[in-house]
C-alpha positions as CSV (number, residue, x, y, z in Angstrom):
1,M,127.4,245.4,46.8
2,D,126.3,243.9,43.8
3,K,122.2,244.7,43.5
4,T,122.2,242.5,40.3
5,M,122.0,239.0,42.3
6,A,119.0,237.3,41.9
7,D,119.4,235.6,45.2
8,P,122.2,237.2,48.1
9,T,122.8,235.7,50.5
10,I,124.9,235.7,53.0
11,L,127.3,233.4,54.4
12,T,127.3,233.3,58.5
13,F,129.8,232.1,61.2
14,D,128.5,231.7,64.5
15,L,131.6,230.7,67.0
16,G,130.6,228.9,70.0
17,T,131.7,227.6,73.2
18,Q,131.7,223.6,71.9
19,S,131.3,224.0,68.6
20,M,130.7,226.3,65.6
21,R,128.4,226.7,62.8
22,A,128.7,227.8,59.6
23,M,125.3,229.2,57.3
24,V,124.5,230.8,53.9
25,V,121.0,233.0,55.1
26,N,118.9,234.3,51.6
27,R,117.0,237.5,52.0
28,Q,113.8,235.8,53.2
29,G,115.6,233.8,56.3
30,E,116.0,231.0,54.8
31,I,118.6,228.6,55.7
32,L,119.9,226.8,52.0
33,Y,122.9,225.5,53.7
34,Y,124.3,224.5,56.8
35,A,127.3,223.0,58.5
36,Q,128.4,222.3,62.5
37,Y,131.1,221.0,64.0
38,K,131.6,220.2,67.5
39,Y,135.0,220.8,68.5
40,P,137.1,217.5,69.7
41,K,138.8,219.5,72.9
42,P,136.9,223.5,73.8
43,Y,139.3,224.5,76.0
44,V,142.3,222.7,77.8
45,S,142.0,223.0,81.6
46,I,145.9,222.6,83.3
47,Q,144.1,223.5,86.7
48,P,140.9,223.4,88.1
49,G,138.5,226.2,86.4
50,Y,141.0,227.2,83.9
51,A,139.6,227.4,80.4
52,D,142.4,228.1,78.0
53,V,141.8,227.1,74.0
54,D,144.7,228.1,70.6
55,P,142.7,230.7,69.3
56,M,143.8,229.2,66.0
57,M,141.8,226.2,66.1
58,Y,138.7,228.6,65.1
59,Y,140.2,229.8,62.0
60,R,140.4,226.0,60.9
61,T,136.9,225.3,61.7
62,M,135.9,227.7,59.6
63,R,137.6,225.5,56.6
64,I,136.9,222.5,58.3
65,L,133.0,223.8,57.9
66,M,133.3,225.5,54.3
67,D,134.2,222.3,52.6
68,Q,131.0,220.6,54.4
69,L,129.2,223.4,52.4
70,Y,131.0,222.7,49.7
71,K,130.1,219.3,50.2
72,Q,126.7,220.2,49.9
73,D,126.8,222.2,46.9
74,T,130.1,223.6,44.9
75,H,127.8,226.6,44.3
76,C,126.3,227.9,47.2
77,L,128.3,230.9,47.3
78,Q,127.6,232.3,43.6
79,E,125.2,234.4,45.4
80,C,127.5,235.2,48.1
81,A,127.1,239.1,49.0
82,G,129.3,239.2,52.5
83,V,130.4,237.3,55.5
84,T,129.6,237.8,58.5
85,L,131.0,236.8,62.1
86,A,128.6,236.1,65.9
87,C,131.2,234.8,68.5
88,I,131.3,234.2,71.7
89,R,132.3,237.1,74.5
90,D,134.7,237.6,76.4
91,T,138.3,235.8,74.9
92,I,141.0,237.0,75.5
93,I,144.1,236.6,72.9
94,L,147.4,238.3,72.9
95,L,149.3,239.1,69.7
96,D,153.0,240.1,69.7
97,E,154.1,243.1,66.9
98,N,153.8,240.2,64.0
99,K,150.0,240.1,65.3
100,K,150.8,236.6,66.2
101,P,149.4,234.8,69.5
102,I,151.8,234.7,72.3
103,R,150.2,232.1,74.5
104,D,146.0,230.2,74.2
105,A,143.2,232.5,74.3
106,I,141.1,232.2,77.7
107,L,137.8,231.7,77.7
108,W,135.6,233.6,79.3
109,L,134.3,231.2,81.6
110,D,137.8,230.4,83.0
111,H,137.9,231.5,86.1
112,R,141.4,231.8,87.2
113,L,141.6,235.4,90.1
114,A,143.7,238.2,89.8
115,D,145.2,238.3,94.3
116,D,146.7,241.3,94.0
117,T,145.0,244.1,93.5
118,S,147.7,246.8,95.2
119,R,147.9,247.7,91.1
120,I,144.7,250.0,91.8
121,P,145.5,253.5,93.7
122,G,144.3,254.4,96.4
123,W,142.5,257.6,94.9
124,V,140.5,254.9,93.1
125,L,140.0,252.7,96.2
126,K,138.8,256.2,98.3
127,A,136.4,257.2,95.1
128,S,134.9,254.1,94.5
129,S,134.4,253.6,98.8
130,V,132.2,257.0,98.8
131,V,129.7,255.5,96.3
132,H,129.9,251.6,97.9
133,M,131.7,250.6,94.7
134,R,134.8,249.7,95.6
135,K,133.8,245.7,96.2
136,I,132.6,245.7,92.7
137,L,136.2,247.3,91.8
138,E,138.1,245.0,93.2
139,Q,136.3,241.6,92.3
140,Q,135.6,242.8,88.3
141,Y,139.7,243.4,88.7
142,C,140.4,240.2,89.7
143,A,137.7,238.5,88.1
144,S,140.2,240.1,85.1
145,H,141.9,237.7,82.4
146,I,144.4,240.3,81.9
147,N,145.3,241.5,85.8
148,W,145.6,237.0,86.2
149,L,148.7,238.0,83.3
150,I,150.4,240.5,84.4
151,E,150.9,238.9,87.8
152,N,151.7,235.4,87.0
153,E,152.9,235.3,83.0
154,K,154.7,239.3,83.5
155,D,156.8,238.3,80.2
156,S,153.4,237.1,78.2
157,Y,151.7,241.0,79.2
158,A,155.2,242.5,78.5
159,R,155.9,240.6,75.2
160,C,152.2,241.8,73.7
161,T,151.2,244.8,72.0
162,K,147.8,244.0,71.1
163,V,145.1,242.3,74.1
164,V,142.0,241.4,72.4
165,F,138.8,239.9,71.6
166,L,138.0,236.9,69.7
167,P,136.1,238.9,67.0
168,S,138.6,241.5,66.4
169,F,141.7,238.6,66.1
170,L,139.5,236.8,63.3
171,H,138.7,240.4,61.7
172,Y,143.1,240.7,62.1
173,L,142.9,237.2,60.0
174,L,140.1,237.4,57.8
175,T,140.9,241.0,56.0
176,G,144.7,241.8,57.4
177,N,142.6,245.0,59.7
178,L,143.0,244.6,63.1
179,V,139.6,246.6,63.6
180,D,136.4,245.8,65.4
181,T,133.3,247.3,65.9
182,P,132.0,248.6,69.9
183,S,129.3,246.1,69.5
184,N,131.7,243.3,70.2
185,M,133.2,244.4,73.4
186,I,132.0,243.3,76.0
187,G,134.3,241.5,78.4
188,H,136.9,242.6,80.8
189,L,138.5,245.8,78.3
190,P,138.2,249.0,79.6
191,F,135.8,249.5,77.3
192,D,133.1,253.0,78.2
193,Y,129.3,250.8,77.3
194,K,127.4,254.4,77.7
195,R,129.6,256.0,75.5
196,Q,130.3,252.8,73.1
197,T,134.8,253.8,72.6
198,W,137.2,253.1,74.4
199,Q,137.4,254.5,78.6
200,K,139.0,257.9,79.3
201,D,142.4,257.4,81.2
202,R,141.0,259.3,84.5
203,D,138.0,256.9,84.3
204,I,137.5,255.3,88.0
205,K,136.4,251.9,86.3
206,R,139.6,251.0,84.4
207,Y,141.1,250.5,86.7
208,M,139.8,247.1,87.0
209,C,141.3,246.6,84.3
210,D,143.7,249.4,83.3
211,I,145.2,248.3,79.9
212,P,146.9,251.6,77.6
213,R,145.7,252.7,74.5
214,E,148.4,251.3,72.9
215,K,147.4,247.0,73.4
216,L,143.8,248.2,72.6
217,V,142.5,247.6,69.3
218,D,140.9,250.4,66.4
219,L,136.7,250.9,66.6
220,V,135.2,250.9,63.9
221,T,131.4,252.1,63.2
222,E,132.0,251.9,59.4
223,S,129.6,249.0,58.3
224,V,132.5,246.8,56.7
225,L,135.3,246.1,58.0
226,G,137.4,244.7,55.2
227,T,137.5,242.3,52.3
228,I,138.7,238.7,52.5
229,T,142.5,238.2,51.8
230,E,143.7,236.1,48.7
231,Q,145.7,234.4,51.8
232,A,142.3,234.0,53.7
233,S,140.5,232.2,50.8
234,L,143.2,229.4,50.3
235,E,143.3,229.3,54.2
236,T,139.2,228.8,54.7
237,G,137.7,228.3,51.5
238,I,136.2,232.1,51.9
239,P,135.8,233.2,48.1
240,E,138.3,235.5,47.9
241,G,137.0,239.2,47.6
242,L,133.9,239.2,49.5
243,P,133.2,242.3,52.5
244,L,133.4,241.2,56.2
245,V,130.2,242.9,57.8
246,A,130.3,244.7,60.8
247,T,127.8,242.6,63.2
248,G,128.2,242.4,66.7
249,S,128.2,239.4,70.0
250,D,126.7,235.6,69.8
251,K,124.3,237.4,72.3
252,G,123.1,240.3,70.2
253,C,122.8,238.7,67.3
254,E,120.3,236.5,68.8
255,T,119.0,239.0,70.3
256,L,118.0,240.9,66.6
257,G,117.6,237.4,65.2
258,V,114.2,236.9,66.9
259,S,113.5,240.3,66.2
260,A,113.1,241.6,69.5
261,I,114.3,245.1,69.6
262,H,111.4,246.7,70.9
263,P,111.6,247.7,74.7
264,Y,108.4,245.6,75.4
265,Q,110.1,242.8,74.3
266,A,112.5,240.4,75.8
267,S,115.1,238.2,74.5
268,L,115.4,234.7,76.1
269,S,118.6,232.8,75.0
270,F,118.8,228.9,76.0
271,G,122.6,228.3,76.2
272,T,125.6,227.4,77.9
273,T,124.9,231.2,79.5
274,A,121.3,231.5,79.7
275,T,120.3,235.5,79.2
276,I,118.1,237.2,79.3
277,Q,118.1,240.3,76.9
278,F,116.4,243.4,76.3
279,T,116.8,246.4,73.4
280,L,116.5,250.0,73.6
281,N,117.0,253.4,72.7
282,K,118.5,254.6,76.0
283,Y,121.6,253.8,78.7
284,V,119.7,251.7,81.4
285,T,122.1,249.2,83.2
286,P,120.3,245.9,84.5
287,E,121.8,245.9,87.5
288,K,123.6,248.9,89.4
289,F,127.5,248.5,88.7
290,L,126.0,246.3,86.3
291,P,127.0,247.8,82.0
292,S,124.1,247.7,79.8
293,Y,125.9,246.1,76.6
294,P,126.0,247.5,72.8
295,S,123.3,246.4,70.4
296,V,124.3,245.7,67.3
297,L,121.5,248.6,66.3
298,D,123.9,252.4,66.1
299,G,123.4,253.9,69.3
300,Y,121.4,251.2,71.4
301,Y,121.7,248.9,73.9
302,N,120.9,245.2,75.0
303,P,121.2,245.0,79.2
304,E,120.7,241.7,79.7
305,I,121.2,239.2,83.2
306,E,123.2,235.7,82.8
307,I,123.1,232.3,84.1
308,F,125.9,231.6,83.3
309,R,126.1,228.0,83.8
310,G,122.6,227.9,82.1
311,Y,121.1,225.1,79.7
312,W,124.8,223.4,80.5
313,L,122.7,222.1,83.7
314,I,120.6,219.9,81.7
315,S,124.7,218.1,80.3
316,W,125.6,217.6,83.5
317,F,121.9,216.3,83.9
318,K,122.3,214.0,81.3
319,K,126.3,213.0,81.9
320,E,125.4,212.8,86.0
321,F,121.8,210.9,86.1
322,A,120.4,210.1,82.9
323,A,123.3,206.8,81.6
324,K,119.9,205.1,80.8
325,E,117.9,207.7,78.7
326,V,121.5,208.5,76.5
327,Q,121.6,204.7,75.6
328,L,118.1,204.2,74.5
329,A,118.3,207.7,72.9
330,Q,121.6,206.3,70.7
331,E,119.5,203.3,70.0
332,M,116.6,205.0,68.9
333,G,118.8,207.7,67.5
334,I,117.5,210.4,68.9
335,A,118.4,213.5,71.3
336,P,118.3,212.3,74.5
337,E,116.6,215.7,75.8
338,D,113.6,214.5,73.5
339,L,112.8,211.6,76.4
340,L,113.7,213.6,79.3
341,N,111.4,216.0,77.5
342,E,108.0,214.3,77.6
343,Q,108.3,212.4,80.7
344,L,108.3,216.5,81.9
345,K,104.3,216.5,81.9
346,N,104.3,213.3,84.4
347,I,106.1,216.1,87.2
348,P,103.7,219.4,88.2
349,C,104.2,222.4,87.9
350,G,106.9,223.7,90.2
351,S,108.5,219.7,90.9
352,E,106.0,218.9,94.1
353,G,108.6,221.2,96.0
354,L,111.8,220.9,94.3
355,I,113.4,224.5,93.8
356,L,116.7,225.0,92.7
357,Q,118.5,228.2,92.0
358,P,121.5,227.7,89.5
359,F,123.8,229.4,90.7
360,W,126.6,226.8,89.6
361,T,128.9,229.4,89.1
362,P,128.2,233.4,90.9
363,G,128.0,236.3,88.7
364,V,128.7,239.8,89.2
365,I,125.8,241.5,91.4
366,N,125.8,237.7,93.1
367,P,129.7,236.7,93.7
368,D,128.9,234.1,97.0
369,A,126.2,232.5,94.8
370,K,126.3,228.4,94.5
371,G,124.0,226.4,93.3
372,S,121.6,225.0,95.6
373,M,118.6,223.3,96.0
374,I,115.9,222.6,98.4
375,G,112.2,221.0,99.5
376,F,113.8,217.3,98.5
377,H,110.9,214.9,99.8
378,D,111.0,210.6,99.7
379,A,108.6,211.0,96.3
380,H,111.2,213.0,94.3
381,T,112.5,211.0,91.0
382,R,116.0,212.5,88.7
383,I,112.7,213.3,86.2
384,H,111.6,216.1,89.3
385,L,115.6,217.4,89.7
386,Y,115.1,217.7,85.9
387,R,112.0,219.5,85.9
388,A,113.4,221.9,88.9
389,I,116.5,222.4,87.1
390,I,114.3,224.2,84.4
391,E,112.4,226.1,86.1
392,G,115.1,227.4,88.3
393,I,116.7,228.6,85.6
394,G,112.9,230.0,84.4
395,Y,112.9,231.4,87.5
396,A,116.8,233.1,87.6
397,L,115.8,234.5,84.1
398,Y,112.1,236.2,85.1
399,D,114.0,237.6,87.7
400,G,115.9,239.6,85.6
401,M,112.6,240.5,83.5
402,I,111.4,241.7,87.1
403,H,114.2,243.8,87.3
404,M,114.1,245.4,84.5
405,Q,110.5,246.3,84.4
406,E,111.4,247.5,88.0
407,R,114.1,250.2,86.0
408,T,112.9,251.2,82.5
409,G,108.6,251.1,83.6
410,V,107.8,249.2,80.8
411,P,106.4,245.6,81.4
412,I,107.2,242.7,78.7
413,E,104.9,242.3,76.6
414,E,106.0,239.9,74.5
415,V,108.7,237.1,75.5
416,F,111.5,235.8,72.4
417,V,113.0,232.3,72.7
418,S,116.2,230.6,70.9
419,G,119.2,228.5,71.7
420,G,119.1,224.5,71.8
421,G,116.6,224.4,74.7
422,S,113.7,226.1,72.4
423,Q,113.2,223.3,69.9
424,S,111.4,221.8,74.0
425,D,107.6,222.8,73.4
426,E,107.3,221.4,77.4
427,I,110.5,223.2,78.1
428,C,109.0,227.2,76.0
429,Q,105.1,225.5,78.2
430,I,106.8,225.9,81.3
431,T,108.7,229.1,80.7
432,A,105.8,230.9,79.4
433,D,104.0,229.6,82.9
434,I,106.6,230.9,84.9
435,F,106.7,234.5,82.9
436,G,103.0,234.5,82.4
437,V,103.1,236.5,78.6
438,K,102.9,234.9,75.2
439,V,106.7,232.9,75.1
440,I,107.1,233.0,70.7
441,R,110.0,230.8,68.1
442,I,110.8,231.6,65.0
443,Q,111.2,229.8,61.7
444,T,114.4,228.3,63.0
445,H,116.5,227.5,66.7
446,E,119.6,229.1,65.0
447,A,118.7,232.9,66.0
448,T,121.9,233.8,66.2
449,G,122.9,232.9,62.7
450,I,119.5,234.6,61.3
451,G,120.5,237.9,63.5
452,A,124.1,238.3,61.0
453,S,122.8,237.6,58.7
454,I,120.4,240.8,59.6
455,A,122.9,243.0,59.8
456,G,125.3,242.4,56.6
457,F,122.4,242.8,54.7
458,T,120.4,245.6,56.1
459,K,124.5,246.6,55.9
460,L,124.9,246.0,52.7
461,G,122.3,248.1,51.7
462,F,119.8,245.4,50.5
463,F,117.1,246.7,53.5
464,Q,116.5,249.7,54.3
465,S,116.4,249.8,57.6
466,Y,117.0,246.7,60.8
467,Q,112.5,246.8,60.9
468,E,112.4,246.3,57.5
469,A,115.3,243.3,57.4
470,I,112.7,241.3,60.4
471,S,109.5,241.8,58.7
472,S,111.5,240.3,55.6
473,M,114.0,237.3,57.6
474,V,112.0,237.0,60.4
475,H,109.1,234.7,60.8
476,I,106.4,233.6,63.4
477,K,107.1,229.8,64.4
478,D,104.3,229.2,67.2
479,S,103.9,231.4,70.7
480,F,102.6,229.7,73.7
481,T,100.1,230.8,75.7
482,P,101.0,231.5,80.0
483,D,98.0,228.3,81.6
484,M,97.6,231.7,84.1
485,E,96.8,228.9,87.0
486,N,100.2,227.4,86.5
487,H,102.2,231.6,86.7
488,R,99.8,231.9,89.7
489,I,101.7,228.6,91.4
490,Y,105.4,229.7,89.6
491,H,104.4,233.5,90.8
492,D,103.6,232.1,94.6
493,L,107.1,229.4,94.6
494,Y,109.6,232.6,93.3
495,T,108.0,235.6,94.8
496,Q,107.6,233.7,98.7
497,I,110.4,231.0,98.3
498,Y,113.0,231.3,95.2
499,R,114.0,235.5,96.0
500,K,114.4,234.4,100.0
501,I,117.3,231.6,98.5
502,Y,120.2,233.5,98.9
503,P,120.0,236.6,100.8
504,S,118.9,233.6,103.1
505,L,122.2,231.0,102.4
506,V,124.8,233.8,101.4
507,P,125.8,233.7,105.0
508,L,126.5,229.5,104.5
509,Y,128.3,230.5,100.9
510,R,130.6,232.7,102.5
511,K,131.6,230.7,104.7
512,L,131.7,227.3,102.8
513,S,134.6,229.8,100.3
514,N,136.1,230.6,102.8
515,L,136.6,227.6,104.5
516,I,137.2,225.6,101.1
517,K,140.3,227.8,100.9
518,R,141.4,227.2,104.2
519,R,141.9,223.5,102.7
520,E,143.3,224.3,99.4
521,R,146.1,226.3,101.7
């Protein structure tokens, strides 16, 4: 660390599902330089539900982004003190003995499932039945992509010497060190979330994803994972010798980036996956059998509720129902969402009885769920549907907040929002009305990059604590006070209707799934 730098900066890469961003951030939380690249093909689906991607695509994209930054200013990294990454989670890569990928990475949103649970020992099934955990154990076993690979690509698994997540692989490419931090271990690997290390051999939960210890990366707690090698510098354009600083997952960095580090605060991420996340200094699970993730802050946890196809639903709506707005926006040189969001004001809260359950992709706690809408009548329009989507995501996230308040006993007083959807005043106001608490936006919706930069500066010693870094780098832009009359309407719809949709429809969801499976055979 060179504290003689006049205005030190951090080079941060935010690796998302659809695109990657690179930004140069200073100690005041200003993004001095910014570049974004949308992947031409984020993934390949050789079968419905599959999502494979060449992991080297992410590494090559770093070169593209660095070229964009240098075009803005050839001296943009003159005061750069370090590099940080914030990556998508649960993206599996198999490496051979030379640490080369054996096959494409399997993305987190891939839906392929293992079929054969016979590899789970009998004593584990019996023990899990006693604690009413067997169904979850079997579901998570089938959802683990490594188990699908063991069943369907035995040769690939036999050849692999390491099973890693995406950030671990990038750490190796950039520094030559195949290591990672506990805060990146979010997904289907045998990780003990409470102890923040690999699970013990006889841990009953290990059998969801029983990978031998020698195939797993070394987890380190050091602040610096290594330095950018000469080869990595030539291939990416990142200056040689810069320290690569340990951070955490994209969502974890986002929560830090909005400053939601106290138990009375919540962080809402309006991205492809919509999430509500909290920061606690003790291990509290958001749901039974659902882990609390390791935070970027050492020794802290981020319990989280995910809506897997959250603000992806906006993209779905645009594609299927908003050709008019897409065309007009193109002519006007603005985003289609701007036109759609402006029309939200014309629809009353509650969308005149149209209620959406946003489970286009089910989760662990509702594995049988499907997307549903109820309450249609002849006065409903496309914009009613659009507002119902936003309200439905809001109900699902609000449900997560209610659950966490019940589990911690700490009421939520502030909600911070980030991600693409947070750029809309209308969406932020709807969110405030649903939650019934103040919704806060910081100076940028690029909270993930700010959070990773906060971690970088703090771990390199430019700040004495995360709180000091937050005070310097996170600035409230504006806030939205709930309309309590609207909140009462939303609360009634949530308690009397929304919460009852899933238990009412789940028998039909199960029958529907069985009918579809029967037809596919």
